[in-house]
N, C-alpha and C positions, 0 to 999 in steps of 0.2 A: 086359423092358428094364431095364438098370441105370441108376440115377440118376447115379452117378459112373462114367463109363467108365474102364476100365483104361488105363494109359499112363503116360508119364514125368511128365505134369502133374497128372493126376487120381487116380492110385493112392494110396490112403491107407495107406502103409506105416508101420511103426513108426518108422523114421528120420525120415520127414516129420512125423509127429505130434510127435516129440521136438523137431524143428527149429521147428515152429510154436509149441510150448509155450515153448521158450527165447526165441523172438522176442518173444512176448507178455510174458514175464517181464522181458526186457530193456527193452521199451518202458515197462512199468509202473515199473521202477526208474528209468529216465530221467525220467519224469514226476515221480516222487517227489523226485529230486535237483533238478530245475528248480523245483518248488514250494517245497522247503525253501530253496533259494538265493534265491528271490524274497522269502520271508518274512524271511530274515536281512538281505537288502539293505534292505528296507523298515524293519526295526527299527533298523538303523544310521542310515538317513536320518532316521528319526523322532527319534533322539537329536540329530542335527545340527540339525534344525528346531527342537527344543525350546530348544537353547542359543541359536540365532540369535534367536528371538523374545524370549528373556529378555535378551539383550544389547542388542537394539534398545530395550527399555524403560528401560535404564539411561542411554542417550544423552540429553543435555540441550541445548536451544537455547543457542547461544553457545559451545559446545565447539569447540575448534580442529580444523580439517580434518586437520592433520598428526597429531594424537593418535589419529585414527580410521583412518589409513592401514593399520596392521597388521590391523585388523578387516575393512576392505574387501578387502584382498588375501587374507585367509584364506578369505573366502567368494566369491572370484573376482568381486567386484563390477565392473560395467561402467558406463560413462558412459551415462546415460539419454538417449535420442533423442526430442526433441519434434517434430521435422520431419525429413524425409529429408535426411541430410547435416548436420543441425544438432543440437547437443547442449546440454542445459542443465547447470547446476551441481549435478547430483545423480548418485548412484550407485545402480544397481538390483542387488539381491542376490536370488538365488532358489535354492531346493532343490526339484528337480523330478524325482523318480525315475522318473516315468512319461512324461517328455518331453511333457507336456501343453502347455507353453508354448514349447518349442524343438524344432527338427527332430531326428529320429533320425539319428545318424551312420551312414554306410555308403552303399551304392549307391542311386541314385535310386529304384529300384523298391521299396526297403525301407520308405520312408516311407508311401506309400498303403496298402501291405499291412498295416503295423503299425496305422495308423489304422482300417482296416476291422476288423481283429481286435479292437482295443480296444473299439470301439463295437458291432460286430456280435455279438461274443461277451460283451457286457457282463453280461448276466444270469448266464450260466455263471460268469464270472470273479468277480462279486460274491458268488455263492453259495459260492465257495471262500474267501471272506474277503479277496480281493485288490481293494481299493477304491482308485481313483485319487485322487491329491491333489497339490497343489503349494503351497508356502509361499514368500512373497515379502516383501521389505522394501525400503525406499528411504531414503536419507539425502540431504537437500538442503542446499546450502551457499550462503552469500552473503558475499562479502568474506572468504573463508577461515574462516568460522564456520558452525556448524550452524544452519540456518533451520527445517527441518522433519524429522521422522522419521515413517515409516509402516511398518506391518506388516500381515500378513493371510494368509489362505489360502482356497483353493477345494478342495472335497472331495466325494466321492460319499457322500451320506447313505443312509438306509434306503430312501427313496422318490424322492429328487431330489438335484440338486446343491445344496450349501450353501456360503455364502460369508460371510466377515467381513473387514472392513478397518478399520484405525484410523489416524488422523493426529494427530500431536502437535507443537504449535508454540506460539510466543509468543502468537499470536492465531488465532482461527477465521476463515477467509476469508468474506467477505460472502455469496458464492454458496452457502455451505453452511448458512446460517442460516434459510432459508425454512421448514424443518421442525424447527427447534430444539426440543428437549424441555426445555431448561434455559437460560434467558437471564440467570440471575443476578438479583441485586437491582437495583432501579431505579437507573439511573445507572452501573451497572457493566457492563463488557464481558462478553459471554457466555463461559462456561467450558467448556460441554459441549453437544454436538449429536449427535443420532443419527437416522437414517432408514432405512426399509426400502427395498429395491430388488428388482425382478424381475431374474432372471439368465438369460441365454442363454449356454450353454457347450458348444461343439462342436455335436452334434446333440441335446442335451438342454436342459432348462430347470430352473430352481430359484429360490431366493430368498436374499437376504443382508441383512446389517446393515452400514452404513457410519457410522462415528462419528468425531468430532473432540473433542479435549480440550486444554486449556492447562495449564501448570504451576500455575496458580491453582486448578485443579479440586480438589474435595474428594477424600478417599480413596475415597468411594463412586463418584464420577464417574470417577476414574482406573480403578477396577476395572471399572466398567460399560463403559468404552471399550476397555480393552486386555486384560482377562482372557479367555482362550480355553480351552475344555476340550480340551486336546491329546489326550486319550484318543480323541477322535473320529477321529484319524488312523489308529489301529490297531484300531478297533472292527470285528470281523468282521461283525456284523450291520449296522453303520452307524448313526450317530447319528440319532435319530428326527426332530429338528427343530432350529430355531434356539434353542429353549429348552434343548436339550442342548448346543449348540455355544457359546453365549454366555449362560450362566445369569445372570450378574451384570447384563448389559444388560437382560434380560427382567425381573428383579426391580426394577430401577430404573424401567423403563417402567411397570410395574404400580403402583408406589408413587407416581410423579409424573404419571401419565397420559400420553396420547398414543396415536394410532392407527397401527398398522402393517398392512401388507397380508398377502396369503395366496396361495400357489400350489397348484395342484391336484396337483403331483407329475409327474415325468417317466417313471419306470418302475414306479411304484406309487402308489395313492391316498394323498394327504397329508391327514390329518385336520385339523380346525380347532382342536385343543386348544392351539395355541401362538399364537393371534391376539393 
């Protein structure tokens, strides 16, 4: 009995073997082109994200709204919505190459299929060095002048989602001071605050650092709040922990004290070496 019966579908002729070989070669070439295109796109978006975060750090409270219109238009900033149908006096800016925070354009069936592929094939994708991330910023205004500026990112680390957000304004809101790590000298308004937060993102978990700083902050406090290791966005292996993502904030915490939390990791065991 023959394993492959002869006939128009099962006969292993030389022509069919050649066709199968060329088909496999074509599919491999297509995969290589798509992978290279993805890496190039991410590299270009990484450059945009780097510039966006640097420009956000230059903006100062009291700066006129009109002077920032070109910046907001360049990054396609949109009015931030605080309630359905109601908008506050701030603009949200985002660089989101993986569409983590916005729907995928196209037919309705494409969105759930893409979400399934992104999450369901996450381990395979991360092993290829294609790690998801999104970078955001916001500029808030009051009476035509800058009131607050914020920036941050969410990204896939080695074992879990990692996040950092910073807020910069003339004063730190009272609701952020419960976990303040630096309250300034006696009688002075606090200049810097940072706290750890547990993160739920999609179907994964992680951890992050949220910090606030004022223009009166020292250079050490400004660096601890706003300096981010942007290489984490393009790291094939993925940044190991918050110590890698915000090293200045970690050095400040260890120098000045303060307890932060710890997460077990979402797709890999997260060690305790960054507590």
